[in-house]
VEXMIRO-820824 format. One record per atom (N, C-alpha, C, O): x, y, z; chain; atom name; residue in one letter; residue number from 1. Coordinates in Angstrom, 3 decimals, padded with zeros to 6 digits. Each point is the difference from the previous one (the first is absolute). Example, Ala and Ser with C-alpha at 12.3 -4.5 7.8 and 13.67 -1.06 7.14 Angstrom:
+----------+----------+----------+-------+------+-----+-----+
|        u |        v |        w | chain | atom | res |   n |
+----------+----------+----------+-------+------+-----+-----+
|  013.190 | -005.690 |  007.800 |     A |    N |   A |   1 |
| -000.890 |  001.190 |  000.000 |     A |   CA |   A |   1 |
|  000.900 |  001.200 |  000.000 |     A |    C |   A |   1 |
|  001.036 | -000.019 |  000.665 |     A |    O |   A |   1 |
| -001.386 |  001.069 | -001.385 |     A |    N |   S |   2 |
|  000.820 |  001.190 |  000.060 |     A |   CA |   S |   2 |
| -000.770 |  001.090 |  000.730 |     A |    C |   S |   2 |
|  000.509 |  001.108 |  000.169 |     A |    O |   S |   2 |
+----------+----------+----------+-------+------+-----+-----+
***
This chain:
+----------+----------+----------+-------+------+-----+-----+
|        u |        v |        w | chain | atom | res |   n |
+----------+----------+----------+-------+------+-----+-----+
| -030.248 |  003.805 | -039.424 |     A |    N |   M |   1 |
|  001.018 | -000.858 |  000.714 |     A |   CA |   M |   1 |
|  001.704 |  000.229 | -000.138 |     A |    C |   M |   1 |
|  000.902 | -000.522 |  000.655 |     A |    O |   M |   1 |
| -000.837 |  001.573 | -001.841 |     A |    N |   G |   2 |
|  001.656 |  000.261 |  000.066 |     A |   CA |   G |   2 |
|  000.125 |  000.951 |  001.269 |     A |    C |   G |   2 |
|  001.050 | -000.050 |  000.641 |     A |    O |   G |   2 |
| -002.212 |  001.041 | -000.184 |     A |    N |   L |   3 |
|  000.629 |  000.270 |  001.316 |     A |   CA |   L |   3 |
|  000.284 | -000.445 |  001.574 |     A |    C |   L |   3 |
|  000.613 |  000.585 |  000.893 |     A |    O |   L |   3 |
| -001.446 | -002.113 | -000.922 |     A |    N |   Q |   4 |
| -000.191 | -000.545 |  000.998 |     A |   CA |   Q |   4 |
|  001.371 | -001.178 | -000.013 |     A |    C |   Q |   4 |
|  000.033 | -000.785 |  000.948 |     A |    O |   Q |   4 |
|  000.796 |  000.709 | -001.753 |     A |    N |   A |   5 |
|  000.976 | -001.043 | -000.185 |     A |   CA |   A |   5 |
|  001.262 |  000.788 |  000.885 |     A |    C |   A |   5 |
|  000.557 | -000.670 |  000.869 |     A |    O |   A |   5 |
| -000.142 |  001.995 | -001.080 |     A |    N |   P |   6 |
|  001.061 |  000.316 |  000.053 |     A |   CA |   P |   6 |
| -000.351 |  000.659 |  001.796 |     A |    C |   P |   6 |
|  000.874 |  000.295 |  000.815 |     A |    O |   P |   6 |
| -002.223 | -000.217 | -000.619 |     A |    N |   R |   7 |
| -000.507 |  000.536 |  001.805 |     A |   CA |   R |   7 |
| -000.008 | -001.541 |  000.812 |     A |    C |   R |   7 |
|  000.283 | -000.184 |  001.184 |     A |    O |   R |   7 |
| -000.632 | -000.690 | -002.040 |     A |    N |   I |   8 |
|  000.428 | -001.440 |  000.861 |     A |   CA |   I |   8 |
|  001.367 |  000.137 |  000.458 |     A |    C |   I |   8 |
|  000.307 | -000.004 |  001.192 |     A |    O |   I |   8 |
|  000.785 |  000.165 | -002.473 |     A |    N |   R |   9 |
|  001.347 | -000.262 |  000.328 |     A |   CA |   R |   9 |
|  000.236 |  001.009 |  000.535 |     A |    C |   R |   9 |
|  001.189 | -000.141 |  000.288 |     A |    O |   R |   9 |
| -001.541 |  001.264 |  000.124 |     A |    N |   K |  10 |
|  000.632 |  000.670 |  001.068 |     A |   CA |   K |  10 |
| -000.350 | -000.723 |  001.137 |     A |    C |   K |  10 |
|  000.912 | -000.460 |  000.687 |     A |    O |   K |  10 |
| -002.384 |  000.230 | -000.280 |     A |    N |   R |  11 |
|  000.059 | -000.946 |  001.484 |     A |   CA |   R |  11 |
|  000.615 | -000.930 | -000.096 |     A |    C |   R |  11 |
|  000.098 | -000.281 |  001.194 |     A |    O |   R |  11 |
|  000.478 | -000.538 | -001.750 |     A |    N |   V |  12 |
|  000.308 | -001.305 |  000.112 |     A |   CA |   V |  12 |
|  001.783 |  000.654 |  000.330 |     A |    C |   V |  12 |
|  000.662 | -000.381 |  000.965 |     A |    O |   V |  12 |
| -000.256 |  001.211 | -001.809 |     A |    N |   I |  13 |
|  001.467 |  000.801 |  000.679 |     A |   CA |   I |  13 |
|  000.105 | -000.044 |  001.331 |     A |    C |   I |  13 |
|  000.636 | -000.741 |  000.751 |     A |    O |   I |  13 |
| -001.661 |  002.032 | -000.491 |     A |    N |   F |  14 |
| -000.121 |  000.458 |  001.323 |     A |   CA |   F |  14 |
| -000.337 | -001.216 |  001.003 |     A |    C |   F |  14 |
|  000.584 | -000.045 |  001.083 |     A |    O |   F |  14 |
| -001.283 | -000.687 | -001.350 |     A |    N |   G |  15 |
| -000.317 | -001.073 |  001.146 |     A |   CA |   G |  15 |
|  001.303 | -000.786 |  000.015 |     A |    C |   G |  15 |
|  000.506 | -000.037 |  001.122 |     A |    O |   G |  15 |
|  000.094 | -000.531 | -001.969 |     A |    N |   L |  16 |
|  001.456 | -000.578 | -000.127 |     A |   CA |   L |  16 |
|  001.019 |  000.834 |  000.706 |     A |    C |   L |  16 |
|  000.894 | -000.646 |  000.547 |     A |    O |   L |  16 |
| -000.846 |  001.855 | -000.451 |     A |    N |   V |  17 |
|  000.637 |  000.777 |  000.733 |     A |   CA |   V |  17 |
| -000.065 |  000.007 |  001.223 |     A |    C |   V |  17 |
|  000.905 | -000.251 |  000.796 |     A |    O |   V |  17 |
| -002.312 |  000.629 | -000.520 |     A |    N |   C |  18 |
| -000.308 | -000.147 |  001.457 |     A |   CA |   C |  18 |
|  000.559 | -001.287 |  000.616 |     A |    C |   C |  18 |
|  000.648 |  000.165 |  001.034 |     A |    O |   C |  18 |
| -000.807 | -001.610 | -001.557 |     A |    N |   V |  19 |
|  000.233 | -001.155 |  000.351 |     A |   CA |   V |  19 |
|  001.329 |  000.064 |  000.290 |     A |    C |   V |  19 |
|  000.468 | -000.521 |  001.012 |     A |    O |   V |  19 |
|  000.367 |  001.288 | -002.045 |     A |    N |   F |  20 |
|  001.225 |  000.117 |  000.202 |     A |   CA |   F |  20 |
|  000.542 | -000.061 |  001.313 |     A |    C |   F |  20 |
|  000.584 | -000.818 |  000.711 |     A |    O |   F |  20 |
| -001.117 |  002.333 | -000.639 |     A |    N |   L |  21 |
|  000.162 |  001.057 |  001.596 |     A |   CA |   L |  21 |
| -000.114 | -000.610 |  001.062 |     A |    C |   L |  21 |
|  000.753 |  000.018 |  000.974 |     A |    O |   L |  21 |
| -001.792 | -000.630 | -001.147 |     A |    N |   L |  22 |
| -000.661 | -001.002 |  001.372 |     A |   CA |   L |  22 |
|  000.856 | -001.056 |  000.369 |     A |    C |   L |  22 |
|  000.089 | -000.317 |  001.186 |     A |    O |   L |  22 |
|  000.742 | -000.439 | -002.324 |     A |    N |   L |  23 |
|  000.513 | -001.212 |  000.310 |     A |   CA |   L |  23 |
|  001.621 |  000.519 |  000.566 |     A |    C |   L |  23 |
|  000.701 | -000.531 |  000.862 |     A |    O |   L |  23 |
| -000.456 |  001.631 | -001.613 |     A |    N |   I |  24 |
|  001.457 |  000.405 |  000.523 |     A |   CA |   I |  24 |
| -000.144 |  000.461 |  001.583 |     A |    C |   I |  24 |
|  000.821 | -000.417 |  000.817 |     A |    O |   I |  24 |
| -001.888 |  001.287 | -000.423 |     A |    N |   V |  25 |
| -000.184 |  000.278 |  001.290 |     A |   CA |   V |  25 |
| -000.007 | -001.235 |  000.828 |     A |    C |   V |  25 |
|  000.849 | -000.220 |  000.864 |     A |    O |   V |  25 |
| -001.922 | -000.654 | -001.180 |     A |    N |   G |  26 |
|  000.244 | -001.487 |  000.910 |     A |   CA |   G |  26 |
|  000.786 | -000.695 |  000.175 |     A |    C |   G |  26 |
|  000.108 | -000.681 |  001.019 |     A |    O |   G |  26 |
|  000.934 |  000.671 | -002.335 |     A |    N |   V |  27 |
|  001.477 | -000.683 |  000.065 |     A |   CA |   V |  27 |
|  000.840 |  000.852 |  001.290 |     A |    C |   V |  27 |
|  000.800 | -000.546 |  000.761 |     A |    O |   V |  27 |
| -001.184 |  001.985 | -000.721 |     A |    N |   R |  28 |
|  001.189 |  000.610 |  000.555 |     A |   CA |   R |  28 |
| -000.467 |  000.150 |  001.623 |     A |    C |   R |  28 |
|  000.714 |  000.175 |  000.987 |     A |    O |   R |  28 |
| -002.247 | -000.316 | -001.094 |     A |    N |   E |  29 |
| -000.146 | -000.080 |  001.702 |     A |   CA |   E |  29 |
|  000.075 | -001.422 |  000.230 |     A |    C |   E |  29 |
|  000.559 | -000.273 |  001.062 |     A |    O |   E |  29 |
| -000.938 | -000.675 | -001.712 |     A |    N |   T |  30 |
|  000.786 | -001.726 |  000.347 |     A |   CA |   T |  30 |
|  001.077 | -000.136 |  000.212 |     A |    C |   T |  30 |
|  000.326 | -000.768 |  000.905 |     A |    O |   T |  30 |
|  000.459 |  001.328 | -001.512 |     A |    N |   I |  31 |
|  001.468 |  000.206 |  000.497 |     A |   CA |   I |  31 |
|  000.584 |  000.771 |  001.239 |     A |    C |   I |  31 |
|  001.178 | -000.092 |  000.345 |     A |    O |   I |  31 |
| -002.154 |  000.886 |  000.310 |     A |    N |   A |  32 |
|  000.305 |  001.285 |  001.098 |     A |   CA |   A |  32 |
| -000.502 | -001.347 |  001.096 |     A |    C |   A |  32 |
|  000.715 | -000.274 |  000.963 |     A |    O |   A |  32 |
| -001.676 | -000.305 | -001.167 |     A |    N |   F |  33 |
| -000.766 | -000.895 |  000.897 |     A |   CA |   F |  33 |
|  001.004 | -001.229 |  000.706 |     A |    C |   F |  33 |
|  000.161 | -000.396 |  001.154 |     A |    O |   F |  33 |
|  000.281 |  000.108 | -002.178 |     A |    N |   V |  34 |
|  001.213 | -001.447 |  000.192 |     A |   CA |   V |  34 |
|  000.978 |  000.499 |  000.902 |     A |    C |   V |  34 |
|  000.423 | -000.473 |  001.054 |     A |    O |   V |  34 |
| -000.008 |  002.018 | -001.958 |     A |    N |   R |  35 |
|  001.421 |  000.214 |  000.970 |     A |   CA |   R |  35 |
| -000.460 |  000.388 |  001.323 |     A |    C |   R |  35 |
|  000.790 |  000.017 |  000.943 |     A |    O |   R |  35 |
| -001.983 |  000.289 | -000.812 |     A |    N |   W |  36 |
| -000.292 |  000.642 |  001.285 |     A |   CA |   W |  36 |
| -000.098 | -001.420 |  001.039 |     A |    C |   W |  36 |
|  000.640 | -000.129 |  001.044 |     A |    O |   W |  36 |
| -001.456 | -000.723 | -001.527 |     A |    N |   S |  37 |
| -000.499 | -001.224 |  000.571 |     A |   CA |   S |  37 |
|  001.997 | -000.904 |  000.275 |     A |    C |   S |  37 |
|  000.278 | -000.738 |  000.944 |     A |    O |   S |  37 |
|  000.314 |  000.987 | -001.626 |     A |    N |   E |  38 |
|  001.221 | -000.849 |  000.241 |     A |   CA |   E |  38 |
|  000.799 |  001.198 |  000.953 |     A |    C |   E |  38 |
|  000.842 | -000.368 |  000.819 |     A |    O |   E |  38 |
| -001.141 |  001.692 | -000.974 |     A |    N |   V |  39 |
|  000.784 |  000.290 |  001.616 |     A |   CA |   V |  39 |
| -000.762 | -000.180 |  001.042 |     A |    C |   V |  39 |
|  000.657 |  000.010 |  001.041 |     A |    O |   V |  39 |
| -001.757 | -000.168 | -000.898 |     A |    N |   K |  40 |
| -000.507 | -000.474 |  001.106 |     A |   CA |   K |  40 |
|  000.203 | -001.162 |  000.264 |     A |    C |   K |  40 |
| -000.122 | -000.224 |  001.204 |     A |    O |   K |  40 |
|  000.488 | -000.980 | -002.050 |     A |    N |   R |  41 |
|  000.266 | -000.983 |  000.728 |     A |   CA |   R |  41 |
|  001.195 |  000.006 |  000.281 |     A |    C |   R |  41 |
|  000.115 | -000.537 |  001.102 |     A |    O |   R |  41 |
|  001.120 |  000.936 | -001.598 |     A |    N |   E |  42 |
|  001.242 |  000.178 | -000.026 |     A |   CA |   E |  42 |
|  000.188 |  001.309 |  001.403 |     A |    C |   E |  42 |
|  001.050 |  000.145 |  000.626 |     A |    O |   E |  42 |
| -002.002 |  000.467 | -000.444 |     A |    N |   F |  43 |
|  000.452 |  000.762 |  001.241 |     A |   CA |   F |  43 |
|  000.319 | -000.733 |  001.344 |     A |    C |   F |  43 |
|  001.002 |  000.434 |  000.569 |     A |    O |   F |  43 |
| -001.579 | -001.337 | -000.025 |     A |    N |   A |  44 |
|  000.069 | -000.789 |  001.310 |     A |   CA |   A |  44 |
|  001.559 | -000.280 |  000.093 |     A |    C |   A |  44 |
|  000.417 | -000.127 |  001.151 |     A |    O |   A |  44 |
|  000.465 |  000.016 | -002.123 |     A |    N |   S |  45 |
|  001.437 | -000.361 |  000.164 |     A |   CA |   S |  45 |
|  000.669 |  000.970 | -000.070 |     A |    C |   S |  45 |
|  001.121 | -000.206 | -000.465 |     A |    O |   S |  45 |
| -001.450 |  001.651 |  000.863 |     A |    N |   V |  46 |
|  000.677 |  000.773 | -000.474 |     A |   CA |   V |  46 |
|  000.227 |  000.497 |  001.658 |     A |    C |   V |  46 |
| -001.018 |  000.097 |  000.685 |     A |    O |   V |  46 |
|  002.533 |  000.252 |  000.023 |     A |    N |   Q |  47 |
| -000.176 | -000.405 |  001.310 |     A |   CA |   Q |  47 |
|  000.585 |  002.005 |  000.310 |     A |    C |   Q |  47 |
|  000.140 |  000.712 | -000.994 |     A |    O |   Q |  47 |
|  000.060 | -000.248 |  002.126 |     A |    N |   A |  48 |
|  000.742 |  001.448 |  000.025 |     A |   CA |   A |  48 |
|  001.334 | -000.154 | -000.071 |     A |    C |   A |  48 |
|  000.566 | -000.881 |  000.647 |     A |    O |   A |  48 |
| -000.058 |  001.541 | -001.270 |     A |    N |   G |  49 |
|  001.724 | -000.364 | -000.156 |     A |   CA |   G |  49 |
|  000.294 | -000.129 | -001.266 |     A |    C |   G |  49 |
|  000.797 |  000.759 | -000.551 |     A |    O |   G |  49 |
| -001.239 | -001.472 |  000.104 |     A |    N |   Q |  50 |
|  000.368 | -000.466 | -001.664 |     A |   CA |   Q |  50 |
|  000.141 |  001.148 | -000.727 |     A |    C |   Q |  50 |
| -000.553 |  001.100 |  000.011 |     A |    O |   Q |  50 |
|  001.693 | -001.773 | -000.839 |     A |    N |   T |  51 |
|  000.549 |  001.012 | -001.468 |     A |   CA |   T |  51 |
| -000.841 |  000.189 | -000.610 |     A |    C |   T |  51 |
| -000.987 | -000.725 | -000.120 |     A |    O |   T |  51 |
|  001.249 |  002.017 | -000.542 |     A |    N |   R |  52 |
| -000.814 |  000.259 | -001.699 |     A |   CA |   R |  52 |
|  000.015 | -001.433 | -000.811 |     A |    C |   R |  52 |
| -000.994 | -000.633 | -000.357 |     A |    O |   R |  52 |
|  002.066 |  000.363 |  000.202 |     A |    N |   I |  53 |
| -000.297 | -001.140 | -000.834 |     A |   CA |   I |  53 |
| -000.589 | -001.422 |  000.279 |     A |    C |   I |  53 |
| -000.376 | -000.832 | -000.827 |     A |    O |   I |  53 |
|  000.386 |  000.764 |  002.014 |     A |    N |   A |  54 |
| -000.922 | -001.420 |  000.535 |     A |   CA |   A |  54 |
| -001.387 |  000.592 |  000.248 |     A |    C |   A |  54 |
| -000.869 | -000.872 |  000.015 |     A |    O |   A |  54 |
|  000.562 |  001.728 |  000.121 |     A |    N |   I |  55 |
| -001.599 |  000.761 | -000.472 |     A |   CA |   I |  55 |
| -000.474 | -000.086 | -000.709 |     A |    C |   I |  55 |
| -001.134 | -000.474 | -000.056 |     A |    O |   I |  55 |
|  002.227 |  001.185 | -001.433 |     A |    N |   A |  56 |
| -000.535 | -000.190 | -001.401 |     A |   CA |   A |  56 |
| -000.185 | -001.437 | -000.398 |     A |    C |   A |  56 |
| -001.027 | -000.157 | -000.659 |     A |    O |   A |  56 |
|  001.825 | -001.100 |  000.898 |     A |    N |   G |  57 |
|  000.551 | -001.128 | -000.407 |     A |   CA |   G |  57 |
| -001.594 | -000.745 |  000.582 |     A |    C |   G |  57 |
| -000.389 | -001.106 | -000.376 |     A |    O |   G |  57 |
| -000.298 |  001.926 |  001.268 |     A |    N |   K |  58 |
| -001.589 | -000.774 |  000.616 |     A |   CA |   K |  58 |
| -000.739 |  000.648 | -000.582 |     A |    C |   K |  58 |
| -000.240 | -000.221 | -001.187 |     A |    O |   K |  58 |
| -000.332 |  001.214 |  001.878 |     A |    N |   P |  59 |
| -001.606 |  000.446 | -000.828 |     A |   CA |   P |  59 |
|  000.736 |  000.740 | -001.449 |     A |    C |   P |  59 |
| -000.804 |  000.039 | -000.930 |     A |    O |   P |  59 |
|  001.921 |  000.434 |  000.663 |     A |    N |   G |  60 |
|  000.261 |  001.103 | -001.218 |     A |   CA |   G |  60 |
|  000.251 |  001.285 |  000.835 |     A |    C |   G |  60 |
|  000.036 |  000.172 |  001.218 |     A |    O |   G |  60 |
|  000.149 |  000.799 | -002.417 |     A |    N |   M |  61 |
|  000.394 |  000.832 |  000.425 |     A |   CA |   M |  61 |
| -001.378 |  001.030 |  000.039 |     A |    C |   M |  61 |
| -000.964 | -000.046 | -000.765 |     A |    O |   M |  61 |
|  001.191 |  000.988 |  001.909 |     A |    N |   P |  62 |
| -001.327 |  000.686 |  000.369 |     A |   CA |   P |  62 |
| -000.062 |  001.294 | -001.173 |     A |    C |   P |  62 |
|  000.773 |  000.269 | -000.919 |     A |    O |   P |  62 |
| -001.815 |  000.277 |  001.300 |     A |    N |   K |  63 |
| -000.252 |  001.234 | -000.958 |     A |   CA |   K |  63 |
|  000.201 |  001.244 |  000.710 |     A |    C |   K |  63 |
| -000.044 |  001.138 | -000.469 |     A |    O |   K |  63 |
|  000.295 | -001.542 |  001.797 |     A |    N |   L |  64 |
|  000.602 |  001.486 |  000.636 |     A |   CA |   L |  64 |
|  001.120 | -000.284 |  001.245 |     A |    C |   L |  64 |
| -000.310 | -000.876 |  000.808 |     A |    O |   L |  64 |
|  001.209 |  001.369 | -000.681 |     A |    N |   D |  65 |
|  000.743 |  000.037 |  001.241 |     A |   CA |   D |  65 |
| -000.389 |  000.913 |  001.147 |     A |    C |   D |  65 |
| -000.144 |  001.140 | -000.441 |     A |    O |   D |  65 |
| -000.083 | -001.210 |  001.764 |     A |    N |   A |  66 |
| -000.422 |  000.996 |  000.663 |     A |   CA |   A |  66 |
|  000.790 | -000.009 |  001.152 |     A |    C |   A |  66 |
|  000.115 | -001.139 |  000.452 |     A |    O |   A |  66 |
|  000.378 |  001.867 |  000.087 |     A |    N |   G |  67 |
|  000.899 | -000.414 |  001.541 |     A |   CA |   G |  67 |
| -001.045 |  000.991 |  001.159 |     A |    C |   G |  67 |
| -000.935 |  000.734 | -000.322 |     A |    O |   G |  67 |
|  001.482 | -001.024 |  001.777 |     A |    N |   R |  68 |
| -000.691 |  000.133 |  001.356 |     A |   CA |   R |  68 |
|  000.083 |  001.564 | -000.402 |     A |    C |   R |  68 |
| -000.965 |  000.750 |  000.148 |     A |    O |   R |  68 |
|  002.199 | -000.331 | -000.665 |     A |    N |   C |  69 |
|  000.616 |  001.310 |  000.279 |     A |   CA |   C |  69 |
| -000.669 |  000.980 | -001.248 |     A |    C |   C |  69 |
|  000.291 |  001.154 | -000.316 |     A |    O |   C |  69 |
| -001.014 | -001.824 | -000.094 |     A |    N |   G |  70 |
| -000.479 |  001.271 | -001.301 |     A |   CA |   G |  70 |
|  000.703 |  000.049 | -001.283 |     A |    C |   G |  70 |
| -000.158 |  000.859 | -000.868 |     A |    O |   G |  70 |
|  001.190 | -002.168 |  000.821 |     A |    N |   V |  71 |
|  000.746 |  000.150 | -001.212 |     A |   CA |   V |  71 |
| -000.525 | -000.851 | -001.292 |     A |    C |   V |  71 |
| -000.354 | -001.085 |  000.462 |     A |    O |   V |  71 |
|  000.169 |  001.089 | -001.716 |     A |    N |   I |  72 |
| -000.231 | -001.044 | -000.575 |     A |   CA |   I |  72 |
|  001.060 | -000.712 | -000.850 |     A |    C |   I |  72 |
| -000.420 | -000.836 | -000.800 |     A |    O |   I |  72 |
|  001.934 |  001.093 |  000.879 |     A |    N |   A |  73 |
|  000.879 | -000.274 | -000.165 |     A |   CA |   A |  73 |
|  000.959 | -001.227 |  001.062 |     A |    C |   A |  73 |
| -000.575 | -000.669 |  000.859 |     A |    O |   A |  73 |
|  001.510 |  000.602 | -001.028 |     A |    N |   D |  74 |
|  000.762 | -000.354 |  001.347 |     A |   CA |   D |  74 |
| -000.289 |  000.662 |  001.273 |     A |    C |   D |  74 |
| -000.043 |  001.229 |  000.061 |     A |    O |   D |  74 |
| -000.154 | -001.957 |  000.936 |     A |    N |   A |  75 |
| -000.228 |  000.519 |  001.232 |     A |   CA |   A |  75 |
|  000.992 |  000.330 |  000.765 |     A |    C |   A |  75 |
|  000.620 | -000.916 |  000.540 |     A |    O |   A |  75 |
| -000.155 |  002.531 | -000.262 |     A |    N |   P |  76 |
|  001.291 | -000.063 |  000.877 |     A |   CA |   P |  76 |
|  000.240 | -000.869 |  001.261 |     A |    C |   P |  76 |
| -000.978 | -000.560 |  000.494 |     A |    O |   P |  76 |
|  001.890 |  000.442 | -000.076 |     A |    N |   P |  77 |
|  000.507 | -001.138 |  001.290 |     A |   CA |   P |  77 |
| -001.074 |  000.309 |  001.010 |     A |    C |   P |  77 |
| -000.546 |  001.090 |  000.173 |     A |    O |   P |  77 |
|  000.318 | -002.274 |  000.496 |     A |    N |   G |  78 |
| -001.344 |  000.352 |  001.202 |     A |   CA |   G |  78 |
| -001.137 | -000.115 | -000.418 |     A |    C |   G |  78 |
| -000.871 | -000.503 |  000.710 |     A |    O |   G |  78 |
|  000.581 |  001.014 | -002.161 |     A |    N |   C |  79 |
| -001.621 | -000.592 | -000.347 |     A |   CA |   C |  79 |
| -000.425 | -001.124 | -000.738 |     A |    C |   C |  79 |
|  000.858 | -000.861 | -000.191 |     A |    O |   C |  79 |
| -001.763 |  000.709 | -000.176 |     A |    N |   A |  80 |
| -000.693 | -000.868 | -000.392 |     A |   CA |   A |  80 |
| -000.434 | -000.017 | -001.384 |     A |    C |   A |  80 |
| -000.569 |  001.019 | -000.391 |     A |    O |   A |  80 |
|  000.748 | -002.115 | -000.548 |     A |    N |   S |  81 |
| -000.242 | -000.050 | -001.426 |     A |   CA |   S |  81 |
| -001.394 | -001.158 |  000.058 |     A |    C |   S |  81 |
| -000.027 | -000.993 |  000.726 |     A |    O |   S |  81 |
| -000.978 |  001.381 | -001.598 |     A |    N |   E |  82 |
| -001.016 | -000.631 | -000.173 |     A |   CA |   E |  82 |
| -000.428 |  000.232 | -001.529 |     A |    C |   E |  82 |
| -000.083 |  001.010 | -000.698 |     A |    O |   E |  82 |
| -000.195 | -002.616 |  000.433 |     A |    N |   F |  83 |
| -000.155 |  000.039 | -001.265 |     A |   CA |   F |  83 |
| -001.842 | -000.072 |  000.054 |     A |    C |   F |  83 |
| -000.673 | -000.472 |  000.916 |     A |    O |   F |  83 |
|  000.160 |  001.119 | -002.243 |     A |    N |   V |  84 |
| -001.364 |  000.512 | -000.081 |     A |   CA |   V |  84 |
| -000.634 | -001.069 | -000.969 |     A |    C |   V |  84 |
|  000.509 |  000.123 | -001.114 |     A |    O |   V |  84 |
| -001.198 | -000.863 |  001.147 |     A |    N |   Y |  85 |
| -000.802 | -000.399 | -001.384 |     A |   CA |   Y |  85 |
| -001.570 |  000.385 |  000.073 |     A |    C |   Y |  85 |
| -000.682 | -000.133 |  001.016 |     A |    O |   Y |  85 |
|  000.234 |  000.612 | -002.211 |     A |    N |   G |  86 |
| -001.284 |  000.357 |  000.022 |     A |   CA |   G |  86 |
| -001.014 | -000.885 | -000.581 |     A |    C |   G |  86 |
|  000.378 | -000.921 | -000.724 |     A |    O |   G |  86 |
| -001.804 |  001.122 |  000.994 |     A |    N |   H |  87 |
| -000.649 | -001.010 | -000.252 |     A |   CA |   H |  87 |
| -000.241 |  000.546 | -001.350 |     A |    C |   H |  87 |
|  000.203 |  001.168 | -000.329 |     A |    O |   H |  87 |
| -000.759 | -002.334 | -000.598 |     A |    N |   P |  88 |
| -000.291 |  000.489 | -001.339 |     A |   CA |   P |  88 |
| -001.218 |  000.963 | -000.477 |     A |    C |   P |  88 |
|  000.080 |  000.660 | -001.036 |     A |    O |   P |  88 |
| -001.145 | -000.645 |  001.838 |     A |    N |   L |  89 |
| -000.912 |  000.647 |  000.175 |     A |   CA |   L |  89 |
| -000.065 |  001.990 |  000.843 |     A |    C |   L |  89 |
| -000.807 |  000.925 |  000.085 |     A |    O |   L |  89 |
|  002.470 | -001.300 |  000.410 |     A |    N |   A |  90 |
| -000.210 |  001.217 |  001.010 |     A |   CA |   A |  90 |
|  000.576 |  001.316 | -000.857 |     A |    C |   A |  90 |
|  000.773 | -000.109 | -000.952 |     A |    O |   A |  90 |
| -001.318 |  001.427 |  001.492 |     A |    N |   P |  91 |
|  000.062 |  001.124 | -001.474 |     A |   CA |   P |  91 |
|  001.654 | -000.128 | -000.085 |     A |    C |   P |  91 |
|  000.622 |  000.600 | -000.876 |     A |    O |   P |  91 |
+----------+----------+----------+-------+------+-----+-----+
***
C-alpha cells in the first residue's frame, strides 16, 4: 500500500498539469477566434484610402503591414499600404 499512494499522487498531479495546459491552449485559441470574428465583422466597413487610425479603430491593428511595393513599413509615395490579418489557424 505504501508504494501505490505516491504513484497515484503522481498520476493525479500529471493529470492536473495536462488539464491546466489544455485549458490554457483552449483559452488562447478562443481569444484568437473571437478576435478573428471581430475582424471579419468589421472588415466590410473599411474603405480604400482610410487612415491607419481609422482602420485600427474598426477591426483593430493588424499583425503585418505589407505594401504593394514590397515595403513592410510606411510605403513610399505612390505605393499602396495594405494591412494583413492572419487567420488563427494559419502557420
